[in-house]
PABA-26040 format. One record per atom (N, C-alpha, C): residue number from 1; atom name; x, y, z. Coordinates in steps of 0.05 Angstrom, whole numbers, plus 5000, padded with zeros to 4 digits. Last residue first. Layout:
% residues N
     k    a      x      y      z
   NUM   CA      X      Y      Z
...
//
This chain:
% residues 327
     k    a      x      y      z
   327    N   5904   5228   5532
   327   CA   5920   5241   5553
   327    C   5949   5239   5545
   326    N   5850   5239   5491
   326   CA   5876   5227   5493
   326    C   5893   5242   5515
   325    N   5785   5239   5515
   325   CA   5805   5254   5503
   325    C   5832   5238   5509
   324    N   5718   5221   5507
   324   CA   5744   5212   5516
   324    C   5765   5228   5502
   323    N   5653   5239   5526
   323   CA   5675   5243   5507
   323    C   5701   5237   5518
   322    N   5588   5219   5534
   322   CA   5614   5216   5544
   322    C   5636   5219   5523
   321    N   5529   5255   5537
   321   CA   5549   5242   5519
   321    C   5576   5243   5532
   320    N   5485   5277   5560
   320   CA   5500   5257   5575
   320    C   5518   5241   5558
   319    N   5463   5313   5525
   319   CA   5473   5323   5548
   319    C   5488   5303   5565
   318    N   5445   5282   5481
   318   CA   5469   5298   5478
   318    C   5481   5308   5504
   317    N   5400   5251   5479
   317   CA   5421   5242   5498
   317    C   5447   5259   5495
   316    N   5367   5271   5440
   316   CA   5356   5270   5468
   316    C   5378   5263   5486
   315    N   5399   5265   5397
   315   CA   5394   5293   5407
   315    C   5383   5291   5434
   314    N   5397   5209   5392
   314   CA   5423   5223   5396
   314    C   5418   5250   5407
   313    N   5343   5200   5381
   313   CA   5354   5189   5405
   313    C   5381   5203   5412
   312    N   5338   5227   5331
   312   CA   5324   5238   5354
   312    C   5336   5227   5381
   311    N   5372   5193   5300
   311   CA   5378   5220   5303
   311    C   5364   5232   5327
   310    N   5343   5144   5305
   310   CA   5371   5146   5315
   310    C   5378   5174   5319
   309    N   5297   5158   5277
   309   CA   5295   5151   5305
   309    C   5323   5152   5318
   308    N   5317   5170   5225
   308   CA   5303   5191   5241
   308    C   5302   5184   5269
   307    N   5337   5120   5211
   307   CA   5356   5142   5214
   307    C   5344   5164   5231
   306    N   5289   5088   5211
   306   CA   5311   5083   5230
   306    C   5329   5106   5234
   305    N   5264   5115   5168
   305   CA   5252   5116   5193
   305    C   5272   5109   5215
   304    N   5299   5104   5127
   304   CA   5295   5131   5133
   304    C   5283   5134   5161
   303    N   5295   5047   5126
   303   CA   5320   5061   5131
   303    C   5317   5089   5140
   302    N   5239   5042   5113
   302   CA   5250   5032   5139
   302    C   5277   5044   5146
   301    N   5239   5064   5061
   301   CA   5223   5075   5083
   301    C   5232   5067   5110
   300    N   5276   5032   5033
   300   CA   5282   5062   5036
   300    C   5265   5073   5059
   299    N   5247   4983   5036
   299   CA   5275   4987   5047
   299    C   5280   5016   5053
   298    N   5199   4995   5009
   298   CA   5198   4987   5038
   298    C   5226   4992   5050
   297    N   5219   5004   4958
   297   CA   5206   5026   4973
   297    C   5204   5021   5003
   296    N   5240   4955   4946
   296   CA   5258   4977   4947
   296    C   5245   5000   4961
   295    N   5193   4924   4947
   295   CA   5214   4919   4967
   295    C   5233   4942   4968
   294    N   5165   4948   4904
   294   CA   5154   4947   4930
   294    C   5175   4943   4952
   293    N   5200   4935   4861
   293   CA   5195   4962   4868
   293    C   5184   4965   4897
   292    N   5199   4878   4862
   292   CA   5223   4893   4867
   292    C   5218   4920   4876
   291    N   5144   4871   4847
   291   CA   5153   4862   4874
   291    C   5179   4876   4881
   290    N   5148   4890   4794
   290   CA   5131   4904   4814
   290    C   5140   4897   4842
   289    N   5179   4849   4771
   289   CA   5189   4877   4772
   289    C   5174   4894   4793
   288    N   5144   4807   4778
   288   CA   5172   4805   4789
   288    C   5183   4832   4791
   287    N   5100   4821   4748
   287   CA   5098   4818   4777
   287    C   5125   4818   4791
   286    N   5123   4820   4698
   286   CA   5113   4845   4708
   286    C   5111   4843   4739
   285    N   5135   4764   4693
   285   CA   5156   4784   4693
   285    C   5149   4811   4704
   284    N   5079   4746   4693
   284   CA   5098   4740   4716
   284    C   5122   4758   4715
   283    N   5046   4754   4651
   283   CA   5044   4773   4673
   283    C   5067   4769   4694
   282    N   5044   4713   4615
   282   CA   5065   4734   4611
   282    C   5064   4754   4632
   281    N   4999   4684   4631
   281   CA   5027   4672   4634
   281    C   5048   4694   4633
   280    N   4949   4723   4662
   280   CA   4964   4715   4638
   280    C   4991   4704   4645
   279    N   4903   4696   4709
   279   CA   4924   4716   4703
   279    C   4942   4706   4679
   278    N   4839   4676   4688
   278   CA   4864   4668   4697
   278    C   4885   4688   4690
   277    N   4782   4709   4709
   277   CA   4798   4704   4686
   277    C   4827   4699   4695
   276    N   4748   4724   4751
   276   CA   4763   4698   4753
   276    C   4777   4690   4729
   275    N   4714   4764   4768
   275   CA   4741   4768   4760
   275    C   4757   4745   4763
   274    N   4671   4743   4825
   274   CA   4678   4754   4799
   274    C   4706   4756   4793
   273    N   4626   4704   4859
   273   CA   4656   4709   4856
   273    C   4659   4718   4827
   272    N   4570   4717   4901
   272   CA   4582   4710   4875
   272    C   4610   4718   4875
   271    N   4517   4702   4943
   271   CA   4545   4709   4942
   271    C   4556   4700   4915
   270    N   4455   4727   4970
   270   CA   4470   4709   4951
   270    C   4498   4719   4950
   269    N   4404   4728   5020
   269   CA   4428   4737   5008
   269    C   4438   4717   4988
   268    N   4351   4761   5053
   268   CA   4358   4739   5037
   268    C   4385   4748   5023
   267    N   4353   4788   5120
   267   CA   4358   4791   5092
   267    C   4363   4764   5078
   266    N   4313   4818   5171
   266   CA   4327   4794   5161
   266    C   4332   4800   5132
   265    N   4318   4863   5229
   265   CA   4308   4854   5204
   265    C   4322   4829   5195
   264    N   4343   4882   5275
   264   CA   4314   4888   5272
   264    C   4303   4876   5244
   263    N   4394   4858   5273
   263   CA   4382   4863   5298
   263    C   4351   4867   5295
   262    N   4391   4805   5221
   262   CA   4403   4830   5234
   262    C   4387   4835   5259
   261    N   4406   4740   5193
   261   CA   4391   4759   5210
   261    C   4407   4784   5217
   260    N   4401   4715   5128
   260   CA   4420   4724   5149
   260    C   4405   4744   5166
   259    N   4381   4658   5089
   259   CA   4375   4682   5104
   259    C   4396   4689   5126
   258    N   4389   4633   5021
   258   CA   4394   4632   5051
   258    C   4388   4660   5064
   257    N   4333   4630   4974
   257   CA   4360   4640   4981
   257    C   4364   4636   5012
   256    N   4281   4622   4962
   256   CA   4298   4599   4966
   256    C   4327   4606   4975
   255    N   4222   4652   4983
   255   CA   4251   4657   4972
   255    C   4268   4634   4981
   254    N   4174   4638   5005
   254   CA   4179   4632   4978
   254    C   4208   4635   4968
   253    N   4164   4654   5055
   253   CA   4175   4626   5054
   253    C   4181   4619   5024
   252    N   4157   4707   5100
   252   CA   4164   4701   5072
   252    C   4176   4672   5072
   251    N   4147   4730   5148
   251   CA   4129   4707   5141
   251    C   4136   4697   5112
   250    N   4183   4773   5149
   250   CA   4183   4752   5171
   250    C   4168   4727   5163
   249    N   4215   4789   5087
   249   CA   4193   4792   5106
   249    C   4191   4768   5126
   248    N   4278   4813   5075
   248   CA   4262   4789   5076
   248    C   4239   4792   5097
   247    N   4316   4854   5033
   247   CA   4299   4850   5056
   247    C   4280   4827   5054
   246    N   4374   4828   5002
   246   CA   4348   4840   4998
   246    C   4331   4834   5023
   245    N   4441   4831   4980
   245   CA   4422   4830   5002
   245    C   4396   4842   4994
   244    N   4497   4801   4949
   244   CA   4470   4814   4945
   244    C   4451   4811   4968
   243    N   4565   4809   4943
   243   CA   4544   4801   4961
   243    C   4518   4816   4956
   242    N   4620   4790   4907
   242   CA   4594   4807   4907
   242    C   4574   4794   4924
   241    N   4687   4793   4907
   241   CA   4666   4779   4919
   241    C   4641   4799   4918
   240    N   4739   4786   4858
   240   CA   4721   4802   4872
   240    C   4697   4786   4883
   239    N   4810   4767   4859
   239   CA   4782   4765   4850
   239    C   4764   4783   4867
   238    N   4863   4765   4870
   238   CA   4853   4791   4856
   238    C   4824   4787   4849
   237    N   4875   4717   4890
   237   CA   4881   4740   4907
   237    C   4869   4766   4896
   236    N   4862   4684   4847
   236   CA   4843   4683   4872
   236    C   4849   4707   4890
   235    N   4903   4697   4814
   235   CA   4875   4702   4805
   235    C   4857   4704   4830
   234    N   4947   4678   4843
   234   CA   4944   4706   4838
   234    C   4916   4714   4829
   233    N   4935   4623   4838
   233   CA   4936   4635   4865
   233    C   4932   4666   4863
   232    N   4943   4614   4784
   232   CA   4916   4609   4794
   232    C   4914   4624   4822
   231    N   4998   4627   4780
   231   CA   4976   4641   4764
   231    C   4948   4639   4776
   230    N   5020   4588   4813
   230   CA   5024   4618   4819
   230    C   5001   4633   4805
   229    N   5009   4543   4786
   229   CA   4997   4546   4813
   229    C   4998   4576   4820
   228    N   5039   4551   4740
   228   CA   5012   4550   4736
   228    C   4997   4553   4764
   227    N   5091   4548   4763
   227   CA   5083   4573   4750
   227    C   5052   4574   4747
   226    N   5092   4496   4784
   226   CA   5094   4518   4802
   226    C   5084   4545   4790
   225    N   5088   4468   4736
   225   CA   5067   4465   4755
   225    C   5068   4488   4775
   224    N   5136   4483   4710
   224   CA   5110   4491   4699
   224    C   5088   4489   4719
   223    N   5174   4459   4742
   223   CA   5174   4488   4738
   223    C   5147   4498   4729
   222    N   5162   4404   4735
   222   CA   5160   4416   4761
   222    C   5158   4447   4759
   221    N   5171   4401   4678
   221   CA   5145   4394   4690
   221    C   5142   4407   4718
   220    N   5225   4410   4673
   220   CA   5207   4431   4663
   220    C   5179   4427   4675
   219    N   5264   4391   4730
   219   CA   5250   4384   4707
   219    C   5233   4411   4699
   218    N   5290   4394   4780
   218   CA   5303   4405   4756
   218    C   5289   4401   4730
   217    N   5262   4380   4824
   217   CA   5278   4360   4812
   217    C   5291   4368   4785
   216    N   5252   4414   4882
   216   CA   5256   4418   4853
   216    C   5274   4396   4843
   215    N   5202   4407   4928
   215   CA   5228   4395   4920
   215    C   5232   4398   4891
   214    N   5150   4417   4938
   214   CA   5168   4440   4935
   214    C   5197   4431   4930
   213    N   5086   4391   4920
   213   CA   5114   4388   4929
   213    C   5130   4413   4922
   212    N   5033   4390   4907
   212   CA   5043   4412   4925
   212    C   5069   4408   4934
   211    N   4992   4379   4857
   211   CA   5020   4370   4865
   211    C   5033   4393   4880
   210    N   4947   4399   4838
   210   CA   4945   4386   4864
   210    C   4972   4377   4874
   209    N   4949   4418   4787
   209   CA   4954   4437   4809
   209    C   4954   4424   4836
   208    N   4932   4380   4755
   208   CA   4960   4383   4757
   208    C   4967   4401   4779
   207    N   4877   4389   4755
   207   CA   4887   4365   4767
   207    C   4917   4368   4773
   206    N   4870   4432   4722
   206   CA   4869   4437   4750
   206    C   4878   4412   4766
   205    N   4875   4408   4671
   205   CA   4894   4430   4679
   205    C   4893   4433   4709
   204    N   4833   4371   4671
   204   CA   4861   4361   4670
   204    C   4880   4382   4678
   203    N   4789   4407   4670
   203   CA   4794   4390   4694
   203    C   4824   4379   4695
   202    N   4815   4465   4636
   202   CA   4795   4445   4641
   202    C   4803   4430   4667
   201    N   4832   4511   4605
   201   CA   4834   4510   4633
   201    C   4811   4491   4643
   200    N   4869   4496   4544
   200   CA   4843   4501   4557
   200    C   4846   4496   4587
   199    N   4916   4548   4561
   199   CA   4890   4534   4564
   199    C   4891   4510   4545
   198    N   4966   4566   4550
   198   CA   4944   4584   4547
   198    C   4917   4571   4546
   197    N   4996   4521   4564
   197   CA   5005   4547   4573
   197    C   4981   4567   4573
   196    N   4991   4465   4555
   196   CA   4968   4481   4564
   196    C   4976   4508   4576
   195    N   5030   4435   4531
   195   CA   5034   4441   4561
   195    C   5011   4458   4571
   194    N   5013   4436   4479
   194   CA   5012   4409   4494
   194    C   5014   4415   4523
   193    N   5024   4489   4465
   193   CA   4996   4480   4465
   193    C   4994   4454   4482
   192    N   5080   4488   4470
   192   CA   5065   4509   4484
   192    C   5035   4499   4487
   191    N   5110   4459   4436
   191   CA   5101   4446   4461
   191    C   5082   4465   4476
   190    N   5132   4488   4396
   190   CA   5108   4472   4389
   190    C   5095   4460   4413
   189    N   5178   4509   4414
   189   CA   5155   4525   4413
   189    C   5130   4510   4409
   188    N   5230   4490   4440
   188   CA   5208   4473   4430
   188    C   5181   4489   4430
   187    N   5263   4532   4455
   187   CA   5275   4510   4440
   187    C   5253   4492   4427
   186    N   5228   4565   4481
   186   CA   5243   4576   4459
   186    C   5256   4554   4442
   185    N   5209   4531   4520
   185   CA   5190   4538   4498
   185    C   5206   4552   4475
   184    N   5255   4529   4553
   184   CA   5245   4504   4540
   184    C   5226   4510   4516
   183    N   5257   4581   4570
   183   CA   5280   4569   4554
   183    C   5271   4545   4539
   182    N   5209   4583   4599
   182   CA   5213   4600   4577
   182    C   5235   4589   4559
   181    N   5221   4549   4642
   181   CA   5199   4542   4623
   181    C   5202   4558   4597
   180    N   5261   4579   4665
   180   CA   5266   4551   4658
   180    C   5245   4543   4635
   179    N   5233   4624   4681
   179   CA   5255   4625   4660
   179    C   5261   4599   4650
   178    N   5201   4604   4720
   178   CA   5190   4614   4697
   178    C   5209   4617   4675
   177    N   5241   4592   4756
   177   CA   5226   4569   4745
   177    C   5211   4579   4720
   176    N   5258   4641   4772
   176   CA   5278   4625   4757
   176    C   5263   4601   4745
   175    N   5208   4661   4797
   175   CA   5218   4673   4771
   175    C   5239   4655   4756
   174    N   5198   4638   4846
   174   CA   5184   4629   4822
   174    C   5197   4637   4797
   173    N   5227   4665   4883
   173   CA   5232   4636   4880
   173    C   5221   4624   4855
   172    N   5205   4715   4877
   172   CA   5234   4712   4873
   172    C   5241   4683   4869
   171    N   5151   4706   4890
   171   CA   5158   4713   4862
   171    C   5188   4709   4856
   170    N   5149   4650   4935
   170   CA   5146   4677   4928
   170    C   5156   4683   4901
   169    N   5113   4588   4929
   169   CA   5138   4603   4927
   169    C   5132   4633   4923
   168    N   5060   4571   4930
   168   CA   5078   4561   4950
   168    C   5107   4573   4950
   167    N   5002   4588   4919
   167   CA   5026   4603   4913
   167    C   5048   4594   4936
   166    N   4958   4566   4941
   166   CA   4973   4550   4921
   166    C   4999   4562   4913
   165    N   4932   4602   4972
   165   CA   4956   4591   4984
   165    C   4969   4569   4965
   164    N   4887   4614   4943
   164   CA   4908   4635   4945
   164    C   4934   4623   4956
   163    N   4858   4568   4954
   163   CA   4868   4573   4927
   163    C   4891   4593   4927
   162    N   4846   4574   5006
   162   CA   4861   4551   4998
   162    C   4873   4555   4971
   161    N   4816   4622   5005
   161   CA   4842   4622   5019
   161    C   4859   4599   5009
   160    N   4768   4605   4984
   160   CA   4785   4624   4968
   160    C   4812   4624   4979
   159    N   4750   4574   5025
   159   CA   4755   4561   5000
   159    C   4774   4579   4981
   158    N   4744   4613   5066
   158   CA   4761   4590   5070
   158    C   4770   4578   5043
   157    N   4705   4646   5042
   157   CA   4732   4657   5049
   157    C   4752   4634   5052
   156    N   4659   4613   5040
   156   CA   4673   4621   5015
   156    C   4702   4631   5020
   155    N   4656   4556   5086
   155   CA   4651   4584   5078
   155    C   4669   4593   5053
   154    N   4666   4508   5106
   154   CA   4646   4509   5086
   154    C   4642   4536   5074
   153    N   4703   4512   5147
   153   CA   4713   4500   5122
   153    C   4692   4504   5101
   152    N   4708   4574   5181
   152   CA   4693   4550   5176
   152    C   4699   4538   5149
   151    N   4773   4600   5199
   151   CA   4750   4601   5182
   151    C   4735   4575   5181
   150    N   4793   4618   5264
   150   CA   4795   4601   5241
   150    C   4769   4603   5225
   149    N   4802   4647   5312
   149   CA   4779   4630   5311
   149    C   4782   4608   5287
   148    N   4853   4664   5354
   148   CA   4847   4660   5327
   148    C   4825   4638   5324
   147    N   4832   4702   5411
   147   CA   4843   4678   5400
   147    C   4835   4677   5371
   146    N   4843   4773   5419
   146   CA   4825   4749   5418
   146    C   4841   4726   5406
   145    N   4883   4809   5466
   145   CA   4879   4800   5437
   145    C   4862   4775   5437
   144    N   4847   4846   5517
   144   CA   4867   4827   5508
   144    C   4861   4818   5480
   143    N   4840   4918   5523
   143   CA   4829   4892   5518
   143    C   4851   4873   5511
   142    N   4847   4972   5526
   142   CA   4851   4956   5549
   142    C   4841   4929   5549
   141    N   4845   5004   5482
   141   CA   4819   5000   5496
   141    C   4822   4983   5521
   140    N   4896   4999   5465
   140   CA   4885   5027   5472
   140    C   4860   5024   5488
   139    N   4896   4946   5449
   139   CA   4913   4956   5472
   139    C   4903   4981   5482
   138    N   4862   4947   5403
   138   CA   4854   4933   5429
   138    C   4870   4941   5452
   137    N   4896   4976   5370
   137   CA   4870   4986   5377
   137    C   4859   4973   5402
   136    N   4938   4942   5365
   136   CA   4943   4969   5378
   136    C   4917   4981   5387
   135    N   4915   4901   5335
   135   CA   4925   4895   5362
   135    C   4929   4921   5378
   134    N   4902   4928   5288
   134   CA   4881   4916   5304
   134    C   4891   4911   5333
   133    N   4936   4949   5250
   133   CA   4930   4965   5274
   133    C   4912   4952   5294
   132    N   4985   4904   5223
   132   CA   4956   4911   5227
   132    C   4952   4926   5253
   131    N   5038   4889   5223
   131   CA   5031   4917   5212
   131    C   5002   4924   5217
   130    N   5038   4838   5239
   130   CA   5048   4858   5257
   130    C   5042   4887   5248
   129    N   4984   4795   5229
   129   CA   5003   4812   5216
   129    C   5011   4834   5237
   128    N   4975   4728   5247
   128   CA   4971   4756   5254
   128    C   4992   4773   5240
   127    N   4989   4680   5227
   127   CA   4961   4684   5231
   127    C   4954   4713   5238
   126    N   5037   4667   5175
   126   CA   5030   4679   5200
   126    C   4998   4682   5202
   125    N   5035   4599   5146
   125   CA   5044   4626   5147
   125    C   5033   4639   5172
   124    N   4978   4558   5129
   124   CA   5008   4561   5135
   124    C   5012   4591   5137
   123    N   4927   4510   5124
   123   CA   4936   4535   5133
   123    C   4966   4536   5137
   122    N   4936   4461   5070
   122   CA   4925   4470   5095
   122    C   4937   4496   5102
   121    N   4925   4468   4997
   121   CA   4941   4461   5022
   121    C   4927   4472   5048
   120    N   4861   4451   4965
   120   CA   4886   4466   4968
   120    C   4900   4456   4993
   119    N   4811   4431   4955
   119   CA   4836   4412   4953
   119    C   4863   4426   4958
   118    N   4769   4460   4952
   118   CA   4776   4450   4978
   118    C   4802   4433   4977
   117    N   4746   4483   4908
   117   CA   4771   4495   4917
   117    C   4780   4482   4943
   116    N   4697   4469   4886
   116   CA   4721   4454   4877
   116    C   4747   4464   4889
   115    N   4661   4503   4907
   115   CA   4660   4475   4916
   115    C   4684   4460   4908
   114    N   4666   4552   4883
   114   CA   4680   4548   4907
   114    C   4681   4519   4916
   113    N   4632   4556   4838
   113   CA   4661   4549   4834
   113    C   4674   4541   4860
   112    N   4568   4534   4865
   112   CA   4586   4550   4848
   112    C   4614   4538   4848
   111    N   4556   4515   4934
   111   CA   4548   4521   4907
   111    C   4570   4535   4892
   110    N   4560   4506   4987
   110   CA   4573   4486   4969
   110    C   4566   4491   4940
   109    N   4572   4546   5042
   109   CA   4560   4544   5015
   109    C   4574   4524   4999
   108    N   4563   4578   5106
   108   CA   4571   4555   5089
   108    C   4558   4555   5063
   107    N   4584   4644   5125
   107   CA   4564   4623   5121
   107    C   4574   4602   5103
   106    N   4620   4684   5129
   106   CA   4626   4661   5145
   106    C   4605   4639   5140
   105    N   4597   4724   5099
   105   CA   4623   4713   5091
   105    C   4629   4687   5105
   104    N   4552   4734   5128
   104   CA   4548   4724   5100
   104    C   4576   4710   5094
   103    N   4572   4756   5175
   103   CA   4558   4730   5175
   103    C   4555   4718   5149
   102    N   4596   4803   5154
   102   CA   4613   4783   5166
   102    C   4599   4755   5168
   101    N   4552   4830   5136
   101   CA   4572   4822   5116
   101    C   4588   4800   5128
   100    N   4526   4839   5186
   100   CA   4514   4824   5164
   100    C   4533   4813   5145
    99    N   4565   4872   5211
    99   CA   4557   4846   5223
    99    C   4544   4828   5202
    98    N   4565   4917   5178
    98   CA   4590   4902   5182
    98    C   4582   4874   5192
    97    N   4512   4935   5186
    97   CA   4523   4929   5158
    97    C   4547   4910   5162
    96    N   4511   4947   5240
    96   CA   4495   4926   5230
    96    C   4504   4917   5202
    95    N   4548   4991   5241
    95   CA   4553   4966   5257
    95    C   4536   4942   5247
    94    N   4523   5027   5209
    94   CA   4548   5016   5200
    94    C   4554   4990   5215
    93    N   4479   5037   5243
    93   CA   4475   5026   5216
    93    C   4499   5013   5206
    92    N   4503   5058   5289
    92   CA   4487   5033   5290
    92    C   4483   5021   5263
    91    N   4530   5104   5270
    91   CA   4545   5082   5281
    91    C   4529   5055   5281
    90    N   4484   5133   5254
    90   CA   4505   5127   5235
    90    C   4521   5102   5245
    89    N   4458   5142   5304
    89   CA   4445   5127   5282
    89    C   4465   5117   5262
    88    N   4497   5173   5328
    88   CA   4489   5147   5339
    88    C   4476   5131   5319
    87    N   4498   5222   5297
    87   CA   4520   5202   5298
    87    C   4514   5173   5310
    86    N   4430   5226   5269
    86   CA   4455   5236   5283
    86    C   4476   5214   5283
    85    N   4360   5210   5281
    85   CA   4384   5216   5265
    85    C   4406   5224   5282
    84    N   4335   5154   5321
    84   CA   4336   5183   5313
    84    C   4360   5188   5295
    83    N   4305   5093   5305
    83   CA   4329   5108   5312
    83    C   4326   5137   5303
    82    N   4260   5068   5286
    82   CA   4261   5075   5315
    82    C   4284   5092   5323
    81    N   4241   5051   5237
    81   CA   4248   5078   5240
    81    C   4250   5087   5269
    80    N   4230   4999   5224
    80   CA   4209   5012   5243
    80    C   4217   5041   5247
    79    N   4275   4982   5198
    79   CA   4250   4988   5182
    79    C   4230   5003   5199
    78    N   4335   4983   5200
    78   CA   4318   4991   5221
    78    C   4290   5001   5208
    77    N   4358   4965   5152
    77   CA   4368   4953   5178
    77    C   4348   4960   5201
    76    N   4332   4995   5113
    76   CA   4335   4965   5110
    76    C   4342   4952   5137
    75    N   4331   5048   5128
    75   CA   4306   5035   5124
    75    C   4308   5005   5122
    74    N   4391   5058   5128
    74   CA   4375   5058   5152
    74    C   4348   5043   5150
    73    N   4417   5065   5080
    73   CA   4414   5038   5090
    73    C   4396   5036   5114
    72    N   4422   5121   5070
    72   CA   4412   5102   5050
    72    C   4402   5076   5060
    71    N   4443   5140   5117
    71   CA   4417   5150   5110
    71    C   4405   5132   5089
    70    N   4493   5114   5116
    70   CA   4474   5106   5138
    70    C   4445   5117   5129
    69    N   4517   5143   5073
    69   CA   4511   5114   5071
    69    C   4490   5105   5092
    68    N   4519   5194   5097
    68   CA   4503   5191   5074
    68    C   4496   5161   5070
    67    N   4554   5182   5140
    67   CA   4527   5193   5145
    67    C   4509   5190   5122
    66    N   4600   5165   5110
    66   CA   4586   5146   5128
    66    C   4558   5157   5134
    65    N   4614   5214   5084
    65   CA   4607   5190   5068
    65    C   4590   5170   5086
    64    N   4628   5244   5127
    64   CA   4606   5253   5110
    64    C   4595   5230   5095
    63    N   4671   5214   5146
    63   CA   4649   5219   5163
    63    C   4623   5228   5148
    62    N   4710   5215   5105
    62   CA   4696   5190   5112
    62    C   4670   5194   5128
    61    N   4699   5274   5063
    61   CA   4712   5260   5087
    61    C   4697   5234   5092
    60    N   4706   5276   4991
    60   CA   4692   5282   5017
    60    C   4705   5266   5039
    59    N   4737   5266   4948
    59   CA   4728   5293   4951
    59    C   4717   5299   4979
    58    N   4749   5214   4937
    58   CA   4768   5229   4953
    58    C   4760   5257   4960
    57    N   4718   5151   4931
    57   CA   4718   5180   4927
    57    C   4737   5194   4946
    56    N   4696   5091   4917
    56   CA   4722   5104   4917
    56    C   4721   5135   4911
    55    N   4635   5086   4950
    55   CA   4656   5074   4936
    55    C   4681   5091   4938
    54    N   4564   5083   4951
    54   CA   4588   5084   4968
    54    C   4611   5072   4952
    53    N   4525   5079   4915
    53   CA   4520   5097   4939
    53    C   4545   5100   4956
    52    N   4507   5065   4850
    52   CA   4530   5066   4869
    52    C   4525   5087   4891
    51    N   4447   5029   4839
    51   CA   4460   5055   4838
    51    C   4482   5055   4859
    50    N   4421   4981   4845
    50   CA   4437   4985   4821
    50    C   4452   5012   4819
    49    N   4397   4985   4896
    49   CA   4381   4984   4871
    49    C   4396   4991   4846
    48    N   4457   5009   4915
    48   CA   4429   5006   4925
    48    C   4411   5007   4900
    47    N   4523   4985   4926
    47   CA   4501   4995   4909
    47    C   4476   4990   4921
    46    N   4588   4997   4948
    46   CA   4562   4990   4956
    46    C   4541   5003   4936
    45    N   4655   4973   4943
    45   CA   4634   4990   4934
    45    C   4609   4978   4941
    44    N   4723   4968   4957
    44   CA   4696   4964   4967
    44    C   4677   4984   4956
    43    N   4769   4984   4936
    43   CA   4768   4956   4943
    43    C   4740   4949   4955
    42    N   4779   5038   4927
    42   CA   4770   5022   4904
    42    C   4768   4991   4910
    41    N   4788   5056   4978
    41   CA   4811   5055   4957
    41    C   4804   5037   4935
    40    N   4762   5060   5029
    40   CA   4755   5041   5011
    40    C   4775   5036   4988
    39    N   4771   5072   5090
    39   CA   4790   5076   5066
    39    C   4784   5056   5045
    38    N   4727   5057   5118
    38   CA   4740   5083   5123
    38    C   4757   5091   5101
    37    N   4714   5006   5101
    37   CA   4693   5029   5098
    37    C   4705   5055   5101
    36    N   4760   4980   5116
    36   CA   4753   4982   5088
    36    C   4733   5004   5083
    35    N   4753   4983   5171
    35   CA   4775   4996   5159
    35    C   4771   5000   5129
    34    N   4707   4952   5176
    34   CA   4705   4979   5182
    34    C   4728   4996   5170
    33    N   4731   4903   5162
    33   CA   4710   4914   5145
    33    C   4706   4944   5151
    32    N   4768   4895   5204
    32   CA   4778   4896   5176
    32    C   4757   4910   5158
    31    N   4734   4894   5249
    31   CA   4755   4914   5247
    31    C   4764   4918   5218
    30    N   4706   4847   5236
    30   CA   4693   4873   5239
    30    C   4711   4896   5237
    29    N   4748   4810   5239
    29   CA   4734   4814   5214
    29    C   4719   4841   5215
    28    N   4761   4812   5293
    28   CA   4780   4820   5274
    28    C   4767   4827   5247
    27    N   4712   4792   5314
    27   CA   4723   4817   5322
    27    C   4743   4829   5303
    26    N   4709   4741   5291
    26   CA   4689   4761   5284
    26    C   4699   4789   5290
    25    N   4759   4706   5260
    25   CA   4750   4716   5285
    25    C   4734   4742   5280
    24    N   4774   4692   5210
    24   CA   4752   4677   5220
    24    C   4743   4687   5247
    23    N   4815   4718   5182
    23   CA   4823   4704   5208
    23    C   4799   4685   5218
    22    N   4810   4748   5139
    22   CA   4811   4719   5134
    22    C   4815   4703   5160
    21    N   4814   4800   5158
    21   CA   4789   4790   5147
    21    C   4788   4761   5144
    20    N   4866   4798   5179
    20   CA   4844   4804   5196
    20    C   4818   4793   5185
    19    N   4894   4793   5132
    19   CA   4897   4771   5153
    19    C   4875   4775   5174
    18    N   4886   4840   5104
    18   CA   4873   4815   5095
    18    C   4874   4794   5116
    17    N   4873   4900   5137
    17   CA   4892   4878   5134
    17    C   4877   4853   5126
    16    N   4862   4969   5134
    16   CA   4852   4943   5127
    16    C   4877   4923   5123
    15    N   4878   5020   5142
    15   CA   4883   5001   5164
    15    C   4873   4973   5158
    14    N   4912   5051   5085
    14   CA   4888   5039   5097
    14    C   4896   5020   5121
    13    N   4950   5110   5084
    13   CA   4951   5080   5084
    13    C   4926   5070   5097
    12    N   4923   5165   5047
    12   CA   4937   5153   5069
    12    C   4934   5123   5068
    11    N   4908   5181   4994
    11   CA   4918   5200   5014
    11    C   4932   5190   5038
    10    N   4934   5150   4934
    10   CA   4917   5151   4957
    10    C   4927   5169   4978
     9    N   4971   5168   4898
     9   CA   4946   5157   4887
     9    C   4924   5155   4908
     8    N   5017   5190   4912
     8   CA   4996   5206   4914
     8    C   4969   5195   4903
     7    N   5061   5158   4920
     7   CA   5058   5170   4892
     7    C   5035   5188   4890
     6    N   5053   5140   4971
     6   CA   5077   5158   4965
     6    C   5073   5171   4939
     5    N   5011   5106   4965
     5   CA   5006   5130   4980
     5    C   5028   5149   4973
     4    N   5035   5068   4933
     4   CA   5012   5083   4922
     4    C   5006   5107   4938
     3    N   5074   5047   4968
     3   CA   5081   5060   4943
     3    C   5060   5077   4931
     2    N   5042   5024   5012
     2   CA   5059   5047   5016
     2    C   5065   5061   4989
     1    N   5017   4976   5000
     1   CA   5000   4999   5000
     1    C   5017   5025   5000
//
């Protein structure tokens, strides 16, 4: 996120952390979704009857946007109109919105493309991100950090996460394997179709992704499997989730969609996954260069921060500096 803030694309760094959203812990998920609402940065949009009512805008403050959003959504979450207007009403509506989205994301579903995503590797890597402000927020409130709940295996986030984790190597480890495949294709260009570099992305293609070994035997087959796993993982990391909510009458039994409760109302919902076109094979060099830019920016930022801290510490301790002179 840092480079885009530095270049002026966004005004400030978002507090949203994917590890909070994918934690399965409701408290952390609420924090992540509220952070997304505060700094949407084109990652969250809300439509009402097909009209965009909340999204990526820089002209107004988040407070003004939240008030307008609450005005739009209040009749859905509080149909009896029992809440007065004002900040209390805004907070209540936003709270209900976040809770409903969390419940939908944690709900089980065996429909659609997600049903085929259970074959991925088990959880790995850090459960908590040190850069996430969630822990600091709890500390200021005097609360202990909650335990990691974990995602229910039937929910969409769990299935999406399994596919994202097919990326067993980072881009630096993957790039030499990509070059190995490239050299092979330069020598045998007719093999491009046989190796399904450009598809078809059928059951046979996805069956090959089940090989989760990380021991490189030096073959083109191993390199290609890792490259294809990376492409699929990057596609899952960049997909969009669309949640459709519609008010559900208490005595309604005709709607076959699942129901999610709110404090004062109920919603029929459906979940769809969009933007699932597989990342192009040729996008790997671009990702390699982009990763280098991000690392360079991070290194410069950390070094500058460390230098500033050391300079401050030196100034603070100037009065007690011990100077030794030669006798």
